[in-house]
N, C-alpha and C positions, 0 to 999 in steps of 0.2 A: 151189553155194555160195550161201547166203542173203545178203541185203543187210547184215545185222548183221555177219556174218563178213567179207564183202568190205570193208565200211567200216572195221572194226577193223584189218584187215591193212593197208589203205591208210594209216590214221593211224599205224600202227607204222612203216611204210616211210618216211613223210614225217618222222616224228620222228627216226628213225635218221639220215636225211640231214641234218636240221637239227643233230643232235648232232655229226656228223662235221664239218660246216661250222664249228660253234662251236669244236670242238677245233682245227681247222686254223687258225682265226683267233686262237686263244689267249684267247678270251673265257671266262674261268673262271666268271663268274656265269651266263652263258647255258648253259654246259656243265651246271651244276648244275640249272638249270631244265629243260633238255631231258632230262637223265638221270632226273629225278623224273617227268616226264611219261611217258617210256618205261617206267619201272618200273611206273607205274600202269596203263598200257595192257597190259603183259605180264601183270600180275596179273588184270586184267579178262578177258583172253584165257584164262588158266588156269582161272578160275572158270567159264567157259562152254565149256570143252573145245576151245578153238581152238588148234591147233598152230601155233607160231611159230618160224621159223628165226631163230637168233641170229647177227647179223652184227657188231653193235657192242656186245659184252658189256662 
């Protein structure tokens, strides 16, 4: 796995974790921010052929 792929997957995992925490805390604004970031990261992954497991769809 190259550095780009590893870094992208790490960012996705971290964002999924942050999204879960925001949902658990009931922070609707932060949920929107984190979901937007996650969508962008998943789109970037798809554009580069990086397979991503979906945990927090």
